[in-house]
N, C-alpha and C positions, 0 to 999 in steps of 0.2 A: 714424247717430248719427237719431232720432226726432224728425220737424217735426212739433210741436203748435202750435194756436191757441189762442189763451188771451183771452177775452174780459175775465176781471176778475184785476188782474197779483195776488189774494190770491189767488190759486189756488196759485201757483209755493209758496205755501207748505208744500202737504203735499207740494210733487213733492223740492223745494229747499233750501238753507239761507237764514236770512234775509240774512244780507251778498251775495246774489250779486243775487237776482229783485227787493226791495225798492226801488224808486228811492226818492230824496229824500225827496219830499213824498208819500210814500205812504205812511210807517211812523208819520204820526199819525195814519192812519184804523183805526177801531176793525172790526176784522177776522171776528171774530168777538159771535154775541147769544147769550142764556142761554135761547133759546126751547127748548121739548120738542122731540123732533123725533119724527118721526111712525114708525113700525118698522111694514114690512110683513110680515107673516107667508106666507111660499108651501106649501103643503099637502105635507106629507111624503106622498109617493108607497112604496106597497108595492110589493117586489115579488114577481112570478107567482112562484109556487112550480115551480121545477125536479123534471124529474122525475129522482133519482137511483138509479133499479134500474139495476143495471150490464144489460148489453146484452151480448152474445151476439158473440163476435168471429166472426168469417166466418176460419178459419186455412184457408189450403190444406192439402189431402190430399193426406202422402203417400205415396205410394207404391212399396209394396215391389219392387224390379225383376224380373220373370220368371227363375226360372234359367236359366241355359245353359253347355251345357257343351261344349270341344271335341273332341271323341276320334275315337277311327279305328274305323270298322266305320259298321255302320246300322245295327245292337241291331236286327234282324229275330228272331230269335230267345228274347228279351229275356233274353242270357246278357250280363252284369259282368264285366269283368274288370280288376282293379286292380292299378296297377303302377305302379313310384314311381322317375320318373325324373331326375336333376338339369340333365343335359345335353341329351338330349329333348324333342321336340316331345311322344312319344309313348311311344314304346322304342326302345330300340336297334337299330338292323336285323338283327344277326345273331340276336336276340334273337325277333324279329318274326320270323325263317326258323323258327328254331325253335315257334314258337308255332303259326303255320302246320300246319307237321307237323302236331302235337299234334291239333290243331280238325278236320285230313282225318282224321284214325282213327277220330276220332269225326262224321263225316260233316258235319262244319262249316268254314264258310268265314268271311272276316272282316265279311261284310256281315253274316253273323249277330248277330255280339258286340258291344259295344260296351270299346273298349281305351281307358282315360280314364288319365292319366298324375296321379297327385294329386300330384306336388310342383306343376302349376301352382296346387292348390287347397289350399291349407294347411288354411284352416279346414272341408273340405267334411266335413258330418255325415253318417250313415247317413241319416237322415229323408229328407236333399236327397235324394242316389241315389236313395232309394226311391221319390220324388213324383218328379223327371225320366227316370228309365229303366226303373222300375216289372220291377225285375228279375225274374226266378223262377228264377234260380241267378245265383251269387255268389262268383268267383274273384278271393283277396283274395292280390297275390302279395306277400308279404315284411314285415318288420314295420312299414317306412318307406311304407308301400302301405295301412295300416287307418285308416279312414275314422276323424274325431269320432265316441262312442259307443257304441263298438265294443271293446270289452275283450278283449285277444287271447287268441283262442282255446287248444284245443290241437290241434298243430303236426298235419295231414295227418288227421287226425277230421272227418267233415265232419257237417256239424248245421243246424238250422235256424237262421233270424236272423230272428225272425217268421214269414215264410210262404214266405221263400226260401232255397233248397237252397244249403248255402254250405261253402267249403269255403278253410281258407283252410292256402298252404302255404309253400314254399320263393320268395325272390324268382329272378329268372332267374340273376343272377351265382350266387349258390350252387347252382344244380343246376347250372351250367355246371363248377363244379370239384370234383363228385361223382357219379359213378354210383350209388350208393346215393343218394342226392338224387334224383336224378334217378328212380329203377326205384319210392321210395316215394313222389312226386308222382303217378306215369304208374299205380302202382293204384289207386289213389283218385279221379285225374282219369274215367277210366274207369266209375267211377263216378255222376258228377256228371251 
């Protein structure tokens, strides 16, 4: 409750009802006069203009993460080999042994090439591969190893993809099933 000290009991009239605040002896007192009341005007404050020009918002710069691929080999000779294996990190062990024999016949080693399992990178496109590996030679092993941005080329027909000598051939699984596939692949691989 609010404590108020009132010197004139007539002031209660503005706050409370008549029956509560007037004493019997105060009820006959004239409480108001008809005298004019002075009104004091307060100066109007004019608000200062506010600059509503849109300010540039400093948004954080979102950097595209650098390309990174996990591949087998060291890419010493800029020779990129694309394979697709769902259950192996890079390539099946028996297929790796066959690939090493093929590379030896071309005087190459695993360190000279980069073997990339495209199954681990389903969204990879040819531009990303060119940027990261800078291949001079590209071997694509099977339909599933084709990166985005490369239309299916003629089988075992070497061609230039931009400036890269490229061969699209059978997957190792398809070659292991057929001696004819192995021969067709090797004839073109010798020239790559």
